[in-house]
C-alpha positions as CSV (number, residue, x, y, z in Angstrom):
1,M,-12.4,21.6,-14.3
2,R,-9.0,22.7,-13.0
3,R,-7.4,21.0,-10.0
4,W,-7.8,23.5,-7.0
5,N,-4.5,21.9,-5.3
6,G,-2.2,20.6,-8.3
7,W,-1.5,21.2,-12.0
8,G,-4.1,21.1,-14.6
9,D,-7.2,19.3,-15.5
10,E,-8.8,17.2,-13.0
11,Q,-9.6,14.7,-15.9
12,I,-5.9,14.4,-16.9
13,E,-3.7,11.9,-15.2
14,S,-0.1,11.2,-15.9
15,R,0.6,7.3,-15.6
16,L,3.8,6.5,-13.7
17,P,5.3,3.4,-15.3
18,A,6.1,0.4,-13.0
19,G,9.7,0.8,-14.0
20,A,10.0,4.4,-13.1
21,Q,8.5,3.6,-9.6
22,N,11.1,1.1,-9.0
23,M,13.8,3.4,-10.3
24,L,12.6,6.2,-7.7
25,E,12.6,3.6,-5.0
26,S,16.3,2.5,-5.8
27,L,17.6,6.3,-6.2
28,V,15.6,8.1,-3.5
29,G,14.0,5.4,-1.3
30,C,10.7,4.1,-0.6
31,P,8.2,6.9,0.0
32,A,5.6,7.4,2.6
33,P,2.7,9.4,0.8
34,Q,0.8,11.8,3.0
35,Q,-3.0,12.4,2.6
36,S,-3.9,15.5,0.9
37,V,-6.6,17.8,2.8
38,H,-9.9,18.2,0.8
39,R,-10.7,21.7,-0.4
40,Q,-13.7,22.1,2.0
41,E,-11.4,21.8,5.1
42,V,-9.3,24.7,3.8
43,T,-12.2,26.8,2.7
44,V,-14.1,26.7,6.0
45,R,-10.8,28.2,7.5
46,V,-10.9,31.2,5.2
47,P,-11.2,34.0,7.4
48,G,-13.8,36.9,6.9
49,S,-13.2,39.7,4.3
50,R,-11.6,42.9,5.7
51,V,-13.5,44.9,2.8
52,D,-17.2,45.8,2.3
53,A,-18.0,44.6,-1.0
54,A,-21.4,46.0,-1.2
55,G,-22.2,47.5,-4.7
56,A,-18.8,46.8,-5.9
57,T,-17.9,44.1,-8.8
58,V,-15.8,42.1,-6.6
59,S,-16.1,38.7,-4.9
60,T,-15.6,38.0,-1.4
61,D,-16.6,34.3,-1.7
62,P,-14.3,32.1,0.3
63,G,-13.8,29.5,-2.5
64,D,-12.9,32.4,-4.9
65,R,-10.3,33.7,-2.4
66,L,-8.8,30.4,-1.8
67,D,-8.3,29.8,-5.7
68,H,-6.4,33.1,-6.0
69,A,-4.4,32.8,-2.9
70,H,-1.6,30.6,-4.5
71,G,0.1,29.8,-7.5
72,Q,2.4,26.7,-8.6
73,S,5.5,27.2,-6.5
74,F,6.7,24.5,-4.3
75,P,5.6,26.5,-1.1
76,D,2.2,27.0,-2.6
77,W,1.8,23.2,-3.4
78,V,2.8,22.3,0.4
79,A,0.3,24.8,1.7
80,V,-2.6,23.6,-0.4
81,R,-1.7,19.8,-0.2
82,C,-1.2,19.9,3.7
83,G,-3.7,22.8,4.5
84,T,-1.3,25.0,6.0
85,I,-2.3,28.0,3.7
86,S,-2.8,30.9,6.0
87,R,-3.1,34.1,3.8
88,F,-5.8,34.8,1.3
89,P,-7.0,37.7,-0.6
90,D,-10.0,39.8,0.9
91,A,-11.6,39.9,-2.4
92,V,-11.2,38.7,-6.0
93,A,-12.0,41.0,-9.1
94,W,-12.3,40.0,-12.7
95,P,-12.7,43.2,-15.0
96,E,-13.6,42.3,-18.6
97,S,-12.6,45.6,-20.0
98,E,-9.8,48.5,-19.7
99,S,-12.6,50.9,-18.2
100,R,-13.8,48.2,-15.8
101,L,-10.1,47.6,-14.9
102,E,-9.8,51.3,-13.9
103,E,-13.0,51.1,-11.8
104,V,-11.6,48.2,-10.0
105,L,-8.2,49.9,-9.2
106,A,-10.3,52.9,-8.2
107,F,-12.3,50.7,-6.0
108,A,-8.9,49.3,-4.6
109,D,-7.5,52.9,-4.1
110,R,-10.5,54.0,-2.1
111,N,-10.3,51.0,0.2
112,R,-6.3,51.5,0.5
113,M,-6.1,47.9,-0.7
114,I,-3.1,46.0,-2.0
115,V,-3.4,44.6,-5.3
116,V,-1.9,41.1,-6.6
117,P,-2.2,40.8,-10.2
118,Y,-3.4,37.3,-11.2
119,G,-3.1,35.9,-14.8
120,G,-3.2,32.3,-15.1
121,G,-2.1,31.4,-11.7
122,T,0.9,29.3,-12.9
123,S,3.9,31.2,-11.2
124,V,6.4,28.8,-9.9
125,V,8.5,31.5,-7.8
126,G,5.7,33.2,-5.5
127,H,4.4,36.0,-7.6
128,L,1.0,35.4,-6.2
129,D,1.9,35.3,-2.5
130,V,-0.6,37.2,-0.6
131,P,1.3,39.8,1.6
132,E,1.2,39.7,5.2
133,S,-0.3,43.2,5.9
134,D,-2.9,45.4,7.9
135,A,-4.2,46.4,4.7
136,P,-6.9,44.3,2.8
137,V,-5.6,42.5,-0.2
138,L,-7.4,42.5,-3.8
139,S,-6.6,39.4,-6.3
140,L,-7.2,41.2,-9.6
141,S,-7.8,38.4,-12.4
142,L,-7.1,39.4,-15.6
143,Q,-8.9,36.3,-17.4
144,R,-11.8,38.0,-18.7
145,L,-9.5,41.0,-20.3
146,N,-8.9,38.2,-23.1
147,Q,-10.4,39.7,-26.2
148,F,-8.8,39.5,-29.7
149,L,-8.6,43.3,-30.2
150,E,-6.8,43.9,-33.5
151,F,-5.0,42.2,-36.2
152,E,-2.8,44.0,-38.8
153,P,-1.6,41.4,-41.3
154,E,0.5,44.1,-43.3
155,N,2.3,45.0,-40.1
156,R,2.3,41.5,-38.6
157,L,1.1,42.6,-35.4
158,A,-1.8,41.4,-33.3
159,T,-3.3,43.0,-30.0
160,F,-4.9,41.0,-27.2
161,G,-6.1,41.9,-23.8
162,A,-3.5,40.8,-21.6
163,G,-5.4,38.1,-20.0
164,V,-5.6,35.9,-23.1
165,S,-4.5,32.3,-22.3
166,G,-1.8,30.6,-24.4
167,P,-4.5,28.3,-26.5
168,D,-6.9,30.9,-27.1
169,L,-4.3,33.4,-28.3
170,E,-3.0,30.8,-30.7
171,A,-6.4,29.5,-31.8
172,A,-7.2,33.1,-32.8
173,L,-4.1,33.6,-34.8
174,R,-4.3,30.4,-36.4
175,S,-7.7,31.2,-37.7
176,K,-5.8,33.9,-39.6
177,G,-2.9,31.6,-40.6
178,Y,-0.6,33.3,-38.2
179,T,1.0,32.2,-35.1
180,L,3.0,33.9,-32.1
181,G,5.1,30.6,-31.4
182,H,5.4,31.5,-27.8
183,Y,5.1,27.9,-25.8
184,P,6.2,27.9,-22.2
185,Q,5.8,24.7,-20.2
186,S,2.7,26.7,-18.5
187,F,1.1,27.4,-22.1
188,E,-2.2,25.7,-21.3
189,Y,-2.9,28.3,-18.4
190,S,-0.4,31.1,-18.4
191,T,-1.3,34.3,-20.1
192,L,0.1,36.9,-22.4
193,G,0.3,39.6,-19.7
194,G,2.1,37.2,-17.4
195,W,4.5,36.2,-20.1
196,V,5.5,39.9,-20.4
197,V,5.8,40.9,-16.8
198,T,8.0,37.9,-16.1
199,R,10.2,37.8,-19.3
200,S,8.9,34.3,-20.2
201,S,10.7,32.3,-22.8
202,G,9.0,29.5,-25.0
203,Q,10.0,26.1,-26.0
204,Q,10.8,27.1,-29.4
205,S,12.4,30.4,-28.9
206,R,15.3,29.7,-30.9
207,Y,13.1,30.5,-34.0
208,F,10.3,32.6,-32.7
209,G,12.3,34.7,-29.9
210,R,11.9,35.2,-26.4
211,I,8.6,37.4,-25.3
212,E,10.9,40.5,-25.0
213,E,11.4,40.3,-28.8
214,L,7.6,39.5,-29.5
215,F,6.1,42.2,-27.2
216,A,5.9,45.2,-29.7
217,G,3.7,47.6,-27.5
218,G,0.4,48.0,-25.6
219,A,-1.0,49.7,-22.6
220,A,-0.6,49.6,-18.8
221,I,-2.6,51.4,-16.0
222,T,-0.5,52.4,-13.0
223,P,-1.0,54.1,-9.9
224,R,0.4,57.2,-11.6
225,G,-1.8,57.1,-14.6
226,S,-2.0,55.3,-18.1
227,L,1.1,54.3,-20.2
228,E,1.0,53.6,-23.8
229,F,3.8,51.7,-25.5
230,P,3.6,52.3,-29.2
231,P,4.6,49.3,-31.6
232,Y,7.4,51.2,-33.4
233,P,9.4,48.8,-35.4
234,A,12.6,50.6,-33.8
235,S,13.4,53.8,-32.1
236,A,16.3,55.4,-30.8
237,A,14.4,58.0,-28.8
238,G,15.9,57.2,-25.3
239,P,15.4,54.0,-23.1
240,D,12.7,51.9,-24.2
241,L,9.7,52.0,-21.6
242,R,8.6,48.7,-22.9
243,Q,11.9,47.2,-21.3
244,I,11.1,48.8,-18.1
245,F,7.8,46.9,-18.0
246,L,8.9,43.7,-19.1
247,G,9.9,41.7,-16.2
248,S,8.1,44.2,-13.7
249,E,6.0,41.2,-12.0
250,G,3.1,43.7,-11.1
251,R,5.2,46.3,-9.3
252,L,4.5,49.2,-11.6
253,G,0.9,48.7,-12.4
254,I,-1.2,46.4,-14.7
255,L,-0.6,45.5,-18.3
256,S,-3.9,45.8,-19.8
257,R,-3.2,44.8,-23.4
258,A,-0.3,43.9,-25.5
259,T,0.6,44.0,-29.0
260,V,2.9,41.1,-30.4
261,R,4.7,40.4,-33.4
262,V,3.3,37.5,-35.5
263,R,4.5,35.2,-38.1
264,E,2.8,33.2,-40.7
265,L,2.3,29.6,-39.9
266,P,5.3,27.8,-41.0
267,E,5.1,25.1,-43.7
268,T,7.4,22.7,-41.6
269,D,7.7,22.1,-37.9
270,N,9.5,19.0,-37.1
271,I,11.4,17.8,-34.0
272,Y,14.0,15.1,-34.4
273,G,15.8,12.9,-32.0
274,V,19.7,12.6,-31.8
275,F,22.0,10.4,-29.2
276,F,25.6,11.4,-28.5
277,P,27.9,9.0,-26.9
278,T,29.0,11.6,-24.0
279,W,28.1,14.6,-22.7
280,E,31.0,16.5,-23.9
281,A,30.3,15.4,-27.6
282,G,26.6,16.6,-27.2
283,V,27.7,20.0,-25.9
284,S,30.3,20.5,-28.5
285,A,27.7,19.8,-31.3
286,V,25.1,22.2,-29.6
287,R,27.6,25.0,-29.3
288,E,28.4,24.4,-33.1
289,L,24.7,24.1,-33.9
290,A,23.8,27.3,-32.0
291,A,26.5,29.3,-34.1
292,A,25.3,27.9,-37.4
293,D,23.0,29.7,-39.7
294,L,20.3,27.0,-39.5
295,P,16.3,27.1,-39.5
296,L,16.4,25.9,-35.8
297,S,13.4,26.2,-33.4
298,M,14.7,24.2,-30.5
299,I,18.0,22.7,-29.3
300,R,17.5,20.6,-26.1
301,L,20.1,18.5,-25.0
302,S,19.6,16.0,-21.7
303,N,22.6,15.1,-19.7
304,P,23.1,11.2,-19.2
305,R,21.0,11.3,-15.9
306,E,17.9,13.0,-17.4
307,T,18.3,10.7,-20.7
308,M,17.9,7.6,-18.4
309,T,15.2,9.1,-16.4
310,N,13.3,10.0,-19.3
311,L,13.5,6.8,-21.2
312,V,12.5,5.2,-17.9
313,L,9.4,7.6,-17.4
314,A,8.4,7.2,-21.0
315,G,7.3,3.4,-20.4
316,H,7.0,1.6,-24.0
317,E,9.6,-0.8,-22.5
318,T,9.5,-2.9,-25.9
319,E,10.3,0.1,-28.1
320,I,12.9,1.6,-25.7
321,A,14.5,-1.9,-25.7
322,W,14.8,-1.9,-29.4
323,L,16.2,1.7,-29.4
324,K,18.9,1.0,-27.1
325,K,19.9,-2.2,-29.0
326,Y,20.2,0.1,-32.1
327,L,22.2,2.7,-30.4
328,R,24.6,-0.1,-29.0
329,F,24.8,-1.3,-32.3
330,R,26.0,2.2,-33.5
331,G,28.3,2.5,-30.4
332,C,26.2,5.1,-28.7
333,Y,24.4,4.1,-25.9
334,D,25.6,3.4,-22.4
335,D,25.4,5.3,-19.0
336,A,27.2,8.2,-20.7
337,S,24.8,9.0,-23.5
338,C,22.9,12.1,-24.2
339,M,19.5,12.5,-25.9
340,L,19.2,15.7,-28.1
341,L,15.8,17.0,-29.4
342,L,16.3,19.3,-32.3
343,G,13.6,21.3,-33.8
344,M,13.7,22.5,-37.5
345,I,11.2,25.0,-38.8
346,G,10.1,26.9,-42.0
347,P,9.8,26.3,-45.7
348,R,10.1,22.9,-46.6
349,K,13.1,23.3,-48.8
350,M,15.0,25.5,-46.5
351,V,14.3,22.7,-43.6
352,A,15.7,20.1,-45.9
353,A,18.8,21.9,-46.5
354,G,18.9,22.9,-42.8
355,R,18.9,19.0,-42.0
356,K,21.8,18.5,-44.1
357,G,23.9,21.1,-42.5
358,A,22.8,19.9,-39.0
359,R,23.6,16.2,-40.0
360,K,27.2,17.3,-40.9
361,I,27.8,18.7,-37.4
362,I,26.1,16.0,-35.4
363,R,28.3,13.3,-37.5
364,R,31.4,15.3,-36.5
365,Y,30.6,14.7,-33.0
366,R,29.5,11.1,-33.4
367,G,25.8,11.5,-33.0
368,V,23.3,9.1,-34.1
369,P,20.1,10.5,-35.7
370,V,16.9,8.4,-34.7
371,G,14.3,10.2,-36.7
372,R,11.1,11.9,-35.7
373,P,9.5,9.2,-33.4
374,M,10.8,10.8,-30.1
375,G,10.1,14.3,-31.5
376,R,6.5,13.4,-32.2
377,A,6.2,12.0,-28.8
378,W,7.7,15.1,-27.2
379,Q,5.3,17.3,-29.3
380,K,2.3,15.2,-28.4
381,N,3.2,15.4,-24.6
382,R,4.9,18.8,-24.5
383,F,2.4,20.5,-21.9
384,L,1.6,17.0,-20.0
385,A,4.9,17.0,-18.1
386,P,3.5,19.1,-15.2
387,Y,0.8,16.7,-14.5
388,L,3.6,14.2,-13.3
389,R,4.0,16.4,-10.5
390,N,0.5,15.6,-9.3
391,T,1.1,11.7,-9.6
392,L,4.6,12.0,-7.8
393,W,3.1,13.7,-5.0
394,D,0.3,11.3,-4.4
395,R,3.0,8.5,-4.4
396,G,5.0,10.4,-1.7
397,Y,7.6,12.0,-3.9
398,A,8.3,15.9,-4.3
399,V,9.7,17.4,-7.5
400,D,10.8,20.9,-8.4
401,T,12.7,22.7,-11.2
402,L,15.3,25.7,-11.3
403,E,17.1,27.3,-14.1
404,T,19.9,29.6,-15.0
405,A,21.9,30.8,-17.9
406,V,25.7,31.1,-18.3
407,T,28.2,31.7,-21.1
408,W,29.6,28.5,-22.8
409,D,32.7,28.4,-20.9
410,R,30.8,27.9,-17.7
411,V,28.2,25.6,-18.7
412,N,29.7,22.2,-17.7
413,E,31.3,23.4,-14.4
414,A,27.9,25.1,-13.5
415,M,25.8,22.1,-14.2
416,Q,28.2,19.8,-12.4
417,D,28.1,22.2,-9.3
418,I,24.5,22.7,-9.2
419,E,23.7,18.9,-9.4
420,R,26.3,18.3,-6.7
421,V,24.9,20.6,-4.3
422,I,21.6,19.4,-4.8
423,S,22.3,15.8,-4.6
424,G,24.1,16.2,-1.3
425,A,21.8,18.9,0.3
426,L,19.9,16.4,2.3
427,E,22.6,14.2,3.5
428,D,22.7,15.3,6.9
429,K,19.1,14.4,7.1
430,G,19.5,10.7,5.9
431,E,17.6,11.6,2.5
432,K,18.8,11.2,-1.1
433,V,17.8,13.5,-4.0
434,H,17.6,12.5,-7.6
435,V,18.7,15.2,-10.0
436,F,19.1,15.7,-13.7
437,T,19.5,18.5,-16.1
438,H,19.1,19.6,-19.8
439,L,20.2,22.5,-21.8
440,S,17.0,24.1,-23.0
441,H,17.5,27.2,-24.6
442,V,20.7,27.6,-26.6
443,Y,22.4,31.1,-27.7
444,T,25.6,31.8,-29.8
445,S,27.2,33.0,-26.3
446,G,25.7,30.3,-24.0
447,S,23.0,28.2,-22.7
448,S,20.3,27.8,-20.0
449,I,20.6,25.0,-17.7
450,Y,17.2,23.5,-16.5
451,T,17.6,21.2,-13.6
452,T,14.8,18.9,-12.1
453,Y,15.2,17.4,-8.7
454,L,13.2,14.9,-6.7
455,F,13.1,13.9,-3.1
456,R,10.8,12.4,-0.6
457,I,8.0,14.1,1.3
458,A,8.2,14.3,4.9
459,D,6.1,13.2,7.7
460,S,5.3,16.9,8.4
461,P,4.8,19.9,5.9
462,E,7.4,22.0,8.1
463,E,10.0,19.2,7.2
464,T,9.0,18.9,3.7
465,M,9.5,22.7,3.3
466,A,12.7,22.6,5.1
467,R,14.1,20.0,2.8
468,W,13.1,22.0,-0.2
469,Q,14.6,25.3,1.4
470,T,17.9,23.5,2.0
471,I,18.0,22.2,-1.5
472,K,16.8,25.7,-3.1
473,A,19.3,27.8,-1.1
474,A,22.4,25.6,-2.1
475,A,21.4,25.6,-5.7
476,S,20.9,29.5,-5.8
477,R,24.2,29.9,-4.1
478,A,25.9,27.6,-6.8
479,I,24.2,29.4,-9.6
480,I,25.5,32.7,-8.3
481,A,29.1,31.4,-7.6
482,N,29.2,30.1,-11.2
483,G,28.3,33.5,-12.6
484,G,24.6,32.6,-13.8
485,T,21.4,34.6,-13.8
486,I,19.3,33.6,-10.9
487,S,16.2,33.3,-13.4
488,H,16.5,32.4,-17.1
489,Q,12.7,32.3,-17.5
490,H,10.7,31.8,-14.3
491,G,11.0,35.4,-12.9
492,V,12.1,36.7,-9.6
493,G,8.9,36.8,-7.3
494,V,9.6,35.7,-3.8
495,D,11.8,32.9,-4.2
496,H,14.6,34.5,-6.1
497,K,14.5,37.8,-4.6
498,P,17.3,37.3,-2.1
499,Y,19.8,36.6,-4.9
500,L,18.8,39.4,-7.3
501,S,21.5,41.8,-6.0
502,A,24.1,39.6,-7.1
503,E,23.1,40.2,-10.5
504,K,22.0,43.7,-10.6
505,G,24.4,45.1,-8.0
506,A,23.8,47.8,-5.5
507,L,23.2,50.6,-7.8
508,G,21.1,48.6,-10.1
509,M,18.9,47.5,-7.2
510,D,18.6,51.2,-6.2
511,M,17.3,51.9,-9.7
512,L,14.8,49.2,-9.4
513,R,13.7,50.4,-6.0
514,N,13.4,54.0,-7.2
515,I,11.3,53.1,-10.2
516,C,8.9,51.0,-8.1
517,T,8.6,53.9,-5.6
518,H,7.9,56.4,-8.3
519,M,5.3,54.5,-10.1
520,D,3.6,53.3,-7.0
521,P,4.3,55.8,-4.2
522,D,2.1,54.1,-1.6
523,Q,3.7,50.7,-2.7
524,R,0.4,48.8,-3.1
525,M,1.1,47.1,-6.2
526,N,2.2,43.5,-5.6
527,P,4.6,44.4,-2.7
528,G,7.2,42.1,-1.8
529,K,7.9,40.6,-5.1
530,L,10.9,41.4,-7.1
531,V,12.4,44.0,-4.9
532,D,11.7,45.3,-1.3
533,T,10.8,48.9,-1.0
534,G,10.0,49.4,2.5
535,G,6.2,49.9,1.6
536,S,3.1,48.1,3.0
């Protein structure tokens, strides 16, 4: 069963090695764990629904409304863990077909309801926040709109209901010998429609592409009517309407089905570990690898602090000790060392040739390959990292992430500035923050920067939120100051909305508002997310 107030399956726990506990206490301080509230304590405080659901295929059950009142953002975590959640949808609906989806939207229209689309509930930036409004709110779950609708092997296209989850989508395709290859961190629970409307990026996007490259077409139901996006291989017939819906975050309507570009299952799909003596050497190698014509699926470079943190969190003290001893013998391990995970994918002969080309670049920057064991461990645990968030919270530590993307000439300075402002953000409160970073998605012109930070939970939810808000604001300002995008893969939602204008400009923001207003004149589709339009 899925956790109601955390990440993932209740039966899965992430172990925190003793060495990791000692490391956190030395870097951040001894924690003071807070008792999380029980589900029943929150459920009994869910207010009565403001909508008459008699005869309608919607639920006003308090438990259903609680489960659809939040996502996985940091404010969501504080609210459900501490029992301060105060806004709930008035009803929840689970349409299982496009015709039922239209019926639900008609019900919402008759009752003048605000509609908040709900995919897998994995948003980390507030997409699922229930608006504070006099109008009733409907949480529209797409999880039953999950059918495998059509497979066209000749065209390498597959069509699914937008609510299909990552594992179900991949299982359906793999039974045909194909894959989409889109693996965000939230893969186990997030949905195809959610990926599209937030412009998601998968862990192996270097090879498979980001979701905007994989999304070939589909259909959407909007307050103005239905939209079809034919899956043309290419078109010069004016602006691409798919691009308008990509990243729309539920503001323009509901994506009901999506056609995606698929590939045959690769013959080889391996991840290799490499260590570099310095961050500078690692970045130089990564930049050259990104420009090389090699069959790479992933290039992920951890900075020294993340390298150290990951090795401690891995446990396996004996194996890690031998690894460090070997790397020191090779002159490649100390406090400045950086770990690279390098994915190679494709036909076996092509991968073998690609490895030779990659090794030449790695050797040029004094990198030391350590083979596949670290890559196998990463592949095995690739979707388990979020579970550590549950464990850390129970121990008294809060953890969150943020990400951006910049051109290569800005990567080092941007990373340093982001880490500097985060690490010092709580100094006036006498608190320390542990912060570390990796380059997770690499392009020929630049790279994403993915930063994780950890701090102590306070005695009150208000102070815990204040600490997070201070860190988030400082980091967001640093991202903007360094010419970075406010979101490389998490979307905008509520948390990033104040900074969007720095990227889009005044005219661009007006264009976004006008599109939202045109498609949703009454402003009842997920208002308050992405842009403000002065609606409900």
